[in-house]
LUMVO-489746 format. One record per atom (N, C-alpha, C, CB): residue number from 0; atom name; x, y, z. Coordinates in steps of 0.1 Angstrom, whole numbers, plus 2048, in hexadecimal, padded with zeros to 3 digits. Glycine has a CB too. Example, Ala and Ser with C-alpha at 12.3 -4.5 7.8 and 13.67 -1.06 7.14 Angstrom:
<recs>
[rec 0; 'N'; [884; 7C7; 84E]] [rec 0; 'CA'; [87B; 7D3; 84E]] [rec 0; 'C'; [884; 7DF; 84E]] [rec 0; 'CB'; [871; 7D3; 85A]] [rec 1; 'N'; [880; 7EA; 847]] [rec 1; 'CA'; [889; 7F5; 847]] [rec 1; 'C'; [881; 800; 84F]] [rec 1; 'CB'; [88D; 7FA; 839]] 
</recs>
This chain:
<recs>
[rec 0; 'N'; [8D3; E3B; EB9]] [rec 0; 'CA'; [8CD; E32; EC2]] [rec 0; 'C'; [8D4; E25; EC2]] [rec 0; 'CB'; [8BF; E31; EBF]] [rec 1; 'N'; [8D6; E1F; EB6]] [rec 1; 'CA'; [8DC; E12; EB6]] [rec 1; 'C'; [8EB; E13; EBA]] [rec 1; 'CB'; [8DC; E0C; EA7]] [rec 2; 'N'; [8F2; E1E; EB7]] [rec 2; 'CA'; [8FF; E1F; EBB]] [rec 2; 'C'; [901; E20; ECA]] [rec 2; 'CB'; [906; E2B; EB5]] [rec 3; 'N'; [8F7; E27; ED0]] [rec 3; 'CA'; [8F7; E27; EDF]] [rec 3; 'C'; [8F5; E1A; EE5]] [rec 3; 'CB'; [8EB; E30; EE4]] [rec 4; 'N'; [8ED; E11; EDF]] [rec 4; 'CA'; [8EB; E03; EE4]] [rec 4; 'C'; [8F8; DFC; EE3]] [rec 4; 'CB'; [8E0; DFC; EDC]] [rec 5; 'N'; [900; DFE; ED9]] [rec 5; 'CA'; [90C; DF7; ED7]] [rec 5; 'C'; [916; DFC; EE2]] [rec 5; 'CB'; [912; DF9; EC9]] [rec 6; 'N'; [916; E09; EE5]] [rec 6; 'CA'; [91F; E0E; EEF]] [rec 6; 'C'; [91B; E08; EFD]] [rec 6; 'CB'; [91E; E1D; EEE]] [rec 7; 'N'; [90F; E07; F00]] [rec 7; 'CA'; [90B; E01; F0D]] [rec 7; 'C'; [90C; DF2; F0E]] [rec 7; 'CB'; [8FC; E05; F0F]] [rec 8; 'N'; [90F; DEC; F03]] [rec 8; 'CA'; [912; DDD; F03]] [rec 8; 'C'; [906; DD5; F03]] [rec 8; 'CB'; [919; DDA; F0F]] [rec 9; 'N'; [8FB; DDA; EFE]] [rec 9; 'CA'; [8EE; DD2; EFD]] [rec 9; 'C'; [8F0; DC8; EF2]] [rec 9; 'CB'; [8E2; DDC; EFB]] [rec 10; 'N'; [8EB; DBC; EF4]] [rec 10; 'CA'; [8EC; DB1; EEA]] [rec 10; 'C'; [8E1; DB5; EDF]] [rec 10; 'CB'; [8E9; DA3; EF1]] [rec 11; 'N'; [8E6; DB4; ED3]] [rec 11; 'CA'; [8DD; DB8; EC7]] [rec 11; 'C'; [8D8; DAC; EC0]] [rec 11; 'CB'; [8E4; DC1; EBE]] [rec 12; 'N'; [8CC; DAD; EBB]] [rec 12; 'CA'; [8C7; DA2; EB3]] [rec 12; 'C'; [8CD; DA4; EA4]] [rec 12; 'CB'; [8B6; DA3; EB2]] [rec 13; 'N'; [8C9; D9A; E9C]] [rec 13; 'CA'; [8CE; D9B; E8E]] [rec 13; 'C'; [8C8; DA7; E87]] [rec 13; 'CB'; [8C9; D8E; E87]] [rec 14; 'N'; [8BB; DAA; E89]] [rec 14; 'CA'; [8B5; DB6; E83]] [rec 14; 'C'; [8BC; DC3; E87]] [rec 14; 'CB'; [8A7; DB6; E87]] [rec 15; 'N'; [8C0; DC4; E94]] [rec 15; 'CA'; [8C7; DD0; E98]] [rec 15; 'C'; [8D4; DD1; E91]] [rec 15; 'CB'; [8C8; DD0; EA8]] [rec 16; 'N'; [8DB; DC6; E90]] [rec 16; 'CA'; [8E8; DC6; E89]] [rec 16; 'C'; [8E7; DCA; E7B]] [rec 16; 'CB'; [8EE; DB7; E8A]] [rec 17; 'N'; [8DC; DC6; E74]] [rec 17; 'CA'; [8DA; DCA; E66]] [rec 17; 'C'; [8D8; DD9; E66]] [rec 17; 'CB'; [8CE; DC3; E60]] [rec 18; 'N'; [8D0; DDE; E6F]] [rec 18; 'CA'; [8CD; DED; E70]] [rec 18; 'C'; [8DB; DF4; E72]] [rec 18; 'CB'; [8C4; DF0; E7C]] [rec 19; 'N'; [8E3; DF0; E7A]] [rec 19; 'CA'; [8F0; DF6; E7D]] [rec 19; 'C'; [8F8; DF6; E70]] [rec 19; 'CB'; [8F8; DF0; E88]] [rec 20; 'N'; [8F9; DEB; E69]] [rec 20; 'CA'; [900; DE9; E5D]] [rec 20; 'C'; [8FB; DF3; E53]] [rec 20; 'CB'; [900; DDB; E58]] [rec 21; 'N'; [8EE; DF4; E51]] [rec 21; 'CA'; [8E7; DFD; E47]] [rec 21; 'C'; [8EA; E0B; E4B]] [rec 21; 'CB'; [8D8; DFA; E47]] [rec 22; 'N'; [8EA; E0F; E58]] [rec 22; 'CA'; [8ED; E1C; E5C]] [rec 22; 'C'; [8FB; E20; E59]] [rec 22; 'CB'; [8EB; E1D; E6B]] [rec 23; 'N'; [905; E18; E5C]] [rec 23; 'CA'; [913; E1A; E59]] [rec 23; 'C'; [915; E1B; E4A]] [rec 23; 'CB'; [91D; E0F; E60]] [rec 24; 'N'; [90F; E13; E43]] [rec 24; 'CA'; [911; E12; E34]] [rec 24; 'C'; [90C; E20; E2E]] [rec 24; 'CB'; [909; E06; E2D]] [rec 25; 'N'; [901; E24; E33]] [rec 25; 'CA'; [8FB; E31; E2E]] [rec 25; 'C'; [905; E3D; E31]] [rec 25; 'CB'; [8EC; E34; E34]] [rec 26; 'N'; [90A; E3D; E3D]] [rec 26; 'CA'; [914; E48; E41]] [rec 26; 'C'; [920; E47; E38]] [rec 26; 'CB'; [918; E46; E50]] [rec 27; 'N'; [926; E3C; E35]] [rec 27; 'CA'; [931; E3B; E2C]] [rec 27; 'C'; [92E; E3F; E1E]] [rec 27; 'CB'; [937; E2C; E2D]] [rec 28; 'N'; [922; E3B; E1A]] [rec 28; 'CA'; [91E; E3F; E0D]] [rec 28; 'C'; [91C; E4E; E0B]] [rec 28; 'CB'; [910; E38; E0A]] [rec 29; 'N'; [916; E54; E15]] [rec 29; 'CA'; [915; E63; E15]] [rec 29; 'C'; [923; E6A; E15]] [rec 29; 'CB'; [90D; E67; E21]] [rec 30; 'N'; [92C; E64; E1D]] [rec 30; 'CA'; [939; E6A; E1D]] [rec 30; 'C'; [940; E69; E0F]] [rec 30; 'CB'; [943; E64; E27]] [rec 31; 'N'; [93F; E5E; E08]] [rec 31; 'CA'; [945; E5C; DFB]] [rec 31; 'C'; [93E; E66; DF1]] [rec 31; 'CB'; [943; E4E; DF7]] [rec 32; 'N'; [931; E68; DF2]] [rec 32; 'CA'; [92A; E71; DE8]] [rec 32; 'C'; [92E; E7F; DEB]] [rec 32; 'CB'; [91B; E6F; DE9]] [rec 33; 'N'; [92F; E83; DF8]] [rec 33; 'CA'; [933; E91; DFB]] [rec 33; 'C'; [941; E94; DF6]] [rec 33; 'CB'; [931; E94; E0A]] [rec 34; 'N'; [94A; E8B; DF8]] [rec 34; 'CA'; [958; E8C; DF3]] [rec 34; 'C'; [958; E8D; DE4]] [rec 34; 'CB'; [960; E80; DF8]] [rec 35; 'N'; [950; E85; DDD]] [rec 35; 'CA'; [950; E86; DCE]] [rec 35; 'C'; [94B; E93; DC9]] [rec 35; 'CB'; [947; E7A; DC8]] [rec 36; 'N'; [940; E98; DD0]] [rec 36; 'CA'; [93B; EA5; DCC]] [rec 36; 'C'; [945; EB0; DCF]] [rec 36; 'CB'; [92E; EA8; DD4]] [rec 37; 'N'; [94B; EAF; DDA]] [rec 37; 'CA'; [955; EB9; DDD]] [rec 37; 'C'; [961; EB9; DD3]] [rec 37; 'CB'; [95A; EB8; DEB]] [rec 38; 'N'; [965; EAD; DCF]] [rec 38; 'CA'; [970; EAD; DC5]] [rec 38; 'C'; [96C; EB2; DB8]] [rec 38; 'CB'; [976; E9F; DC4]] [rec 39; 'N'; [960; EAF; DB4]] [rec 39; 'CA'; [95B; EB3; DA7]] [rec 39; 'C'; [959; EC2; DA6]] [rec 39; 'CB'; [94E; EAC; DA3]] [rec 40; 'N'; [956; EC9; DB0]] [rec 40; 'CA'; [953; ED7; DB0]] [rec 40; 'C'; [95E; EE0; DB4]] [rec 40; 'CB'; [947; EDA; DB8]] [rec 41; 'N'; [96A; EDA; DB7]] [rec 41; 'CA'; [975; EE3; DBB]] [rec 41; 'C'; [97A; EEC; DB0]] [rec 41; 'CB'; [980; EDA; DC1]] [rec 42; 'N'; [97E; EE5; DA5]] [rec 42; 'CA'; [984; EED; D9A]] [rec 42; 'C'; [97B; EEB; D8D]] [rec 42; 'CB'; [993; EE8; D97]] [rec 43; 'N'; [979; EF7; D86]] [rec 43; 'CA'; [972; EF6; D7A]] [rec 43; 'C'; [97A; EFA; D6E]] [rec 43; 'CB'; [966; EFF; D7B]] [rec 44; 'N'; [978; EF5; D62]] [rec 44; 'CA'; [97F; EF8; D57]] [rec 44; 'C'; [976; F01; D4D]] [rec 44; 'CB'; [984; EEB; D4F]] [rec 45; 'N'; [97D; F0B; D47]] [rec 45; 'CA'; [977; F14; D3E]] [rec 45; 'C'; [980; F14; D31]] [rec 45; 'CB'; [975; F22; D43]] [rec 46; 'N'; [979; F16; D26]] [rec 46; 'CA'; [980; F18; D1A]] [rec 46; 'C'; [97C; F25; D12]] [rec 46; 'CB'; [97E; F0C; D10]] [rec 47; 'N'; [986; F2B; D0C]] [rec 47; 'CA'; [983; F37; D04]] [rec 47; 'C'; [97E; F34; CF6]] [rec 47; 'CB'; [98F; F41; D04]] [rec 48; 'N'; [973; F37; CF2]] [rec 48; 'CA'; [96E; F34; CE5]] [rec 48; 'C'; [975; F3B; CDA]] [rec 48; 'CB'; [95F; F36; CE4]] [rec 49; 'N'; [97C; F46; CDD]] [rec 49; 'CA'; [983; F4E; CD3]] [rec 49; 'C'; [992; F48; CD1]] [rec 49; 'CB'; [985; F5D; CD8]] [rec 50; 'N'; [999; F45; CDB]] [rec 50; 'CA'; [9A7; F40; CD9]] [rec 50; 'C'; [9A9; F32; CDE]] [rec 50; 'CB'; [9B1; F49; CE0]] [rec 51; 'N'; [9A0; F2C; CE5]] [rec 51; 'CA'; [9A1; F1E; CEA]] [rec 51; 'C'; [9A9; F1B; CF6]] [rec 51; 'CB'; [9A8; F16; CDF]] [rec 52; 'N'; [9AC; F26; CFE]] [rec 52; 'CA'; [9B4; F25; D0A]] [rec 52; 'C'; [9AC; F1F; D15]] [rec 52; 'CB'; [9BA; F32; D0E]] [rec 53; 'N'; [9B1; F14; D1B]] [rec 53; 'CA'; [9AB; F0E; D27]] [rec 53; 'C'; [9AF; F14; D34]] [rec 53; 'CB'; [9AD; EFF; D27]] [rec 54; 'N'; [9A6; F17; D3D]] [rec 54; 'CA'; [9AA; F1D; D4A]] [rec 54; 'C'; [9A2; F16; D55]] [rec 54; 'CB'; [9A7; F2D; D4A]] [rec 55; 'N'; [9A8; F14; D60]] [rec 55; 'CA'; [9A2; F0E; D6C]] [rec 55; 'C'; [99F; F18; D76]] [rec 55; 'CB'; [9AB; F02; D71]] [rec 56; 'N'; [993; F18; D7C]] [rec 56; 'CA'; [990; F21; D87]] [rec 56; 'C'; [988; F19; D92]] [rec 56; 'CB'; [986; F2D; D82]] [rec 57; 'N'; [988; F1F; D9E]] [rec 57; 'CA'; [981; F17; DA8]] [rec 57; 'C'; [973; F1B; DAA]] [rec 57; 'CB'; [989; F19; DB5]] [rec 58; 'N'; [970; F28; DAC]] [rec 58; 'CA'; [962; F2B; DB0]] [rec 58; 'C'; [95C; F35; DA6]] [rec 58; 'CB'; [962; F32; DBE]] [rec 59; 'N'; [963; F3C; D9D]] [rec 59; 'CA'; [95E; F46; D95]] [rec 59; 'C'; [956; F40; D8A]] [rec 59; 'CB'; [96A; F4E; D8F]] [rec 60; 'N'; [94C; F48; D85]] [rec 60; 'CA'; [943; F44; D7A]] [rec 60; 'C'; [946; F4D; D6E]] [rec 60; 'CB'; [934; F45; D7E]] [rec 61; 'N'; [94A; F5A; D71]] [rec 61; 'CA'; [94D; F63; D67]] [rec 61; 'C'; [95C; F63; D65]] [rec 61; 'CB'; [948; F70; D6A]] [rec 62; 'N'; [961; F5C; D5B]] [rec 62; 'CA'; [96F; F5A; D59]] [rec 62; 'C'; [973; F61; D4B]] [rec 62; 'CB'; [973; F4B; D59]] [rec 63; 'N'; [97E; F69; D4C]] [rec 63; 'CA'; [983; F70; D40]] [rec 63; 'C'; [98F; F69; D3B]] [rec 63; 'CB'; [985; F7F; D43]] [rec 64; 'N'; [992; F6A; D2F]] [rec 64; 'CA'; [99E; F64; D28]] [rec 64; 'C'; [9A9; F6E; D29]] [rec 64; 'CB'; [99B; F60; D19]] [rec 65; 'N'; [9B4; F6A; D30]] [rec 65; 'CA'; [9BF; F73; D31]] [rec 65; 'C'; [9C8; F73; D24]] [rec 65; 'CB'; [9C8; F6F; D3D]] [rec 66; 'N'; [9C6; F69; D1B]] [rec 66; 'CA'; [9CE; F68; D0F]] [rec 66; 'C'; [9C9; F72; D04]] [rec 66; 'CB'; [9CD; F5A; D0A]] [rec 67; 'N'; [9BB; F72; D01]] [rec 67; 'CA'; [9B7; F7A; CF7]] [rec 67; 'C'; [9AE; F86; CFC]] [rec 67; 'CB'; [9AF; F72; CED]] [rec 68; 'N'; [9AA; F86; D09]] [rec 68; 'CA'; [9A2; F91; D0E]] [rec 68; 'C'; [993; F8F; D0D]] [rec 68; 'CB'; [9A6; F9D; D07]] [rec 69; 'N'; [98E; F83; D09]] [rec 69; 'CA'; [980; F81; D09]] [rec 69; 'C'; [97A; F82; D17]] [rec 69; 'CB'; [97C; F74; D02]] [rec 70; 'N'; [96F; F88; D19]] [rec 70; 'CA'; [969; F8B; D26]] [rec 70; 'C'; [963; F7E; D2C]] [rec 70; 'CB'; [95F; F95; D25]] [rec 71; 'N'; [95D; F75; D24]] [rec 71; 'CA'; [957; F69; D2A]] [rec 71; 'C'; [95B; F5C; D23]] [rec 71; 'CB'; [947; F6B; D29]] [rec 72; 'N'; [961; F53; D2B]] [rec 72; 'CA'; [965; F46; D25]] [rec 72; 'C'; [95A; F3C; D28]] [rec 72; 'CB'; [972; F41; D2C]] [rec 73; 'N'; [95A; F31; D21]] [rec 73; 'CA'; [94F; F27; D22]] [rec 73; 'C'; [953; F1C; D2B]] [rec 73; 'CB'; [94B; F22; D13]] [rec 74; 'N'; [94A; F17; D33]] [rec 74; 'CA'; [94D; F0B; D3C]] [rec 74; 'C'; [94D; EFE; D33]] [rec 74; 'CB'; [943; F09; D48]] [rec 75; 'N'; [956; EF5; D36]] [rec 75; 'CA'; [957; EE8; D2F]] [rec 75; 'C'; [952; EDD; D38]] [rec 75; 'CB'; [966; EE5; D29]] [rec 76; 'N'; [94E; ED1; D32]] [rec 76; 'CA'; [949; EC7; D3A]] [rec 76; 'C'; [954; EBD; D3F]] [rec 76; 'CB'; [93F; EBF; D32]] [rec 77; 'N'; [960; EC0; D3C]] [rec 77; 'CA'; [96C; EB9; D41]] [rec 77; 'C'; [96F; EBB; D4F]] [rec 77; 'CB'; [979; EBC; D38]] [rec 78; 'N'; [971; EB0; D57]] [rec 78; 'CA'; [973; EB2; D65]] [rec 78; 'C'; [982; EB6; D67]] [rec 78; 'CB'; [96F; EA6; D6D]] [rec 79; 'N'; [985; EBC; D72]] [rec 79; 'CA'; [992; EC0; D76]] [rec 79; 'C'; [99C; EB4; D77]] [rec 79; 'CB'; [993; EC8; D82]] [rec 80; 'N'; [996; EA9; D7E]] [rec 80; 'CA'; [99E; E9D; D7F]] [rec 80; 'C'; [9A3; E97; D72]] [rec 80; 'CB'; [996; E93; D87]] [rec 81; 'N'; [999; E97; D69]] [rec 81; 'CA'; [99C; E91; D5C]] [rec 81; 'C'; [9A6; E9A; D54]] [rec 81; 'CB'; [990; E8F; D53]] [rec 82; 'N'; [9A4; EA7; D55]] [rec 82; 'CA'; [9AD; EB1; D4F]] [rec 82; 'C'; [9BC; EAF; D54]] [rec 82; 'CB'; [9A8; EBE; D51]] [rec 83; 'N'; [9BD; EAE; D60]] [rec 83; 'CA'; [9CB; EAC; D66]] [rec 83; 'C'; [9D2; EA0; D61]] [rec 83; 'CB'; [9CA; EAC; D75]] [rec 84; 'N'; [9CA; E95; D5F]] [rec 84; 'CA'; [9D0; E88; D5B]] [rec 84; 'C'; [9D3; E88; D4B]] [rec 84; 'CB'; [9C7; E7C; D5E]] [rec 85; 'N'; [9CE; E92; D44]] [rec 85; 'CA'; [9D0; E92; D35]] [rec 85; 'C'; [9DE; E97; D32]] [rec 85; 'CB'; [9C6; E9C; D2F]] [rec 86; 'N'; [9E4; E92; D27]] [rec 86; 'CA'; [9F0; E97; D22]] [rec 86; 'C'; [9EE; EA4; D1A]] [rec 86; 'CB'; [9F7; E8D; D19]] [rec 87; 'N'; [9F8; EAC; D17]] [rec 87; 'CA'; [9F6; EB8; D10]] [rec 87; 'C'; [9F0; EB6; D02]] [rec 87; 'CB'; [A04; EBF; D0F]] [rec 88; 'N'; [9F4; EAB; CFC]] [rec 88; 'CA'; [9EE; EA8; CEF]] [rec 88; 'C'; [9DF; EA5; CF0]] [rec 88; 'CB'; [9F5; E9B; CE8]] [rec 89; 'N'; [9DB; E9D; CFA]] [rec 89; 'CA'; [9CC; E9B; CFD]] [rec 89; 'C'; [9C5; EA8; D00]] [rec 89; 'CB'; [9CB; E91; D08]] [rec 90; 'N'; [9CB; EB1; D07]] [rec 90; 'CA'; [9C5; EBE; D0A]] [rec 90; 'C'; [9C3; EC6; CFD]] [rec 90; 'CB'; [9CE; EC6; D14]] [rec 91; 'N'; [9CE; EC6; CF4]] [rec 91; 'CA'; [9CC; ECD; CE8]] [rec 91; 'C'; [9C2; EC7; CDF]] [rec 91; 'CB'; [9DA; ECD; CE0]] [rec 92; 'N'; [9C0; EBA; CDF]] [rec 92; 'CA'; [9B6; EB3; CD7]] [rec 92; 'C'; [9A8; EB7; CDC]] [rec 92; 'CB'; [9B8; EA4; CD7]] [rec 93; 'N'; [9A7; EB7; CE9]] [rec 93; 'CA'; [99A; EBB; CEF]] [rec 93; 'C'; [996; EC9; CEB]] [rec 93; 'CB'; [99B; EB9; CFF]] [rec 94; 'N'; [9A0; ED2; CEC]] [rec 94; 'CA'; [99E; EE0; CE9]] [rec 94; 'C'; [99A; EE2; CDB]] [rec 94; 'CB'; [9AB; EE8; CEC]] [rec 95; 'N'; [9A1; EDB; CD1]] [rec 95; 'CA'; [99E; EDC; CC3]] [rec 95; 'C'; [990; ED7; CC0]] [rec 95; 'CB'; [9A9; ED5; CBC]] [rec 96; 'N'; [98D; ECB; CC6]] [rec 96; 'CA'; [97F; EC6; CC3]] [rec 96; 'C'; [974; ECE; CC9]] [rec 96; 'CB'; [97D; EB8; CC9]] [rec 97; 'N'; [976; ED4; CD5]] [rec 97; 'CA'; [96D; EDD; CDB]] [rec 97; 'C'; [96B; EE9; CD2]] [rec 97; 'CB'; [971; EE2; CE8]] [rec 98; 'N'; [975; EEF; CCD]] [rec 98; 'CA'; [974; EFB; CC4]] [rec 98; 'C'; [96E; EF8; CB7]] [rec 98; 'CB'; [982; F01; CC2]] [rec 99; 'N'; [971; EEC; CB1]] [rec 99; 'CA'; [96B; EE8; CA5]] [rec 99; 'C'; [95B; EE6; CA7]] [rec 99; 'CB'; [971; EDB; CA1]] [rec 100; 'N'; [957; EDF; CB1]] [rec 100; 'CA'; [949; EDC; CB3]] [rec 100; 'C'; [941; EE9; CB6]] [rec 100; 'CB'; [947; ED3; CC0]] [rec 101; 'N'; [947; EF2; CBE]] [rec 101; 'CA'; [940; EFE; CC2]] [rec 101; 'C'; [940; F09; CB7]] [rec 101; 'CB'; [946; F04; CCE]] [rec 102; 'N'; [94A; F09; CAE]] [rec 102; 'CA'; [94B; F12; CA3]] [rec 102; 'C'; [941; F0E; C98]] [rec 102; 'CB'; [959; F12; C9D]] [rec 103; 'N'; [93E; F01; C97]] [rec 103; 'CA'; [934; EFC; C8D]] [rec 103; 'C'; [926; F00; C92]] [rec 103; 'CB'; [934; EED; C8B]] [rec 104; 'N'; [924; EFE; CA0]] [rec 104; 'CA'; [916; F01; CA5]] [rec 104; 'C'; [914; F10; CA4]] [rec 104; 'CB'; [915; EFC; CB4]] [rec 105; 'N'; [91E; F18; CA6]] [rec 105; 'CA'; [91D; F27; CA4]] [rec 105; 'C'; [919; F2B; C96]] [rec 105; 'CB'; [92A; F2E; CA9]] [rec 106; 'N'; [920; F24; C8C]] [rec 106; 'CA'; [91D; F27; C7E]] [rec 106; 'C'; [90F; F23; C7A]] [rec 106; 'CB'; [927; F21; C75]] [rec 107; 'N'; [90A; F18; C80]] [rec 107; 'CA'; [8FC; F14; C7D]] [rec 107; 'C'; [8F2; F1D; C83]] [rec 107; 'CB'; [8FA; F05; C83]] [rec 108; 'N'; [8F5; F23; C8E]] [rec 108; 'CA'; [8EC; F2D; C94]] [rec 108; 'C'; [8EB; F3A; C8C]] [rec 108; 'CB'; [8F0; F31; CA2]] [rec 109; 'N'; [8F7; F3D; C86]] [rec 109; 'CA'; [8F7; F4A; C7E]] [rec 109; 'C'; [8F0; F48; C70]] [rec 109; 'CB'; [906; F4F; C7B]] [rec 110; 'N'; [8F0; F3C; C6B]] [rec 110; 'CA'; [8EA; F39; C5E]] [rec 110; 'C'; [8DB; F3A; C5E]] [rec 110; 'CB'; [8EF; F2C; C58]] 
</recs>
């Protein structure tokens, strides 16, 4: 409605201008949020708890390890954007720490 008034050239009061600004701000904010959600959900990372191999997939939830043959890999909390920016040494450190933490929690469950 307000945008139609602008197109018709009607003189707006200060309150109307504030409403237009608020409306445009909400549209821009929603676009930013939707782009962020879309970027976060595009690629997912999985790790094999047996051999530590990291694999990226787009939509699958049941991911098997091609290195050791394990049927189900575990999802990690690392985002794809962050993973891409990591060096190989940082990736190896992440993998080693993930395996260390999860192997300890598995041993505690068995005890």
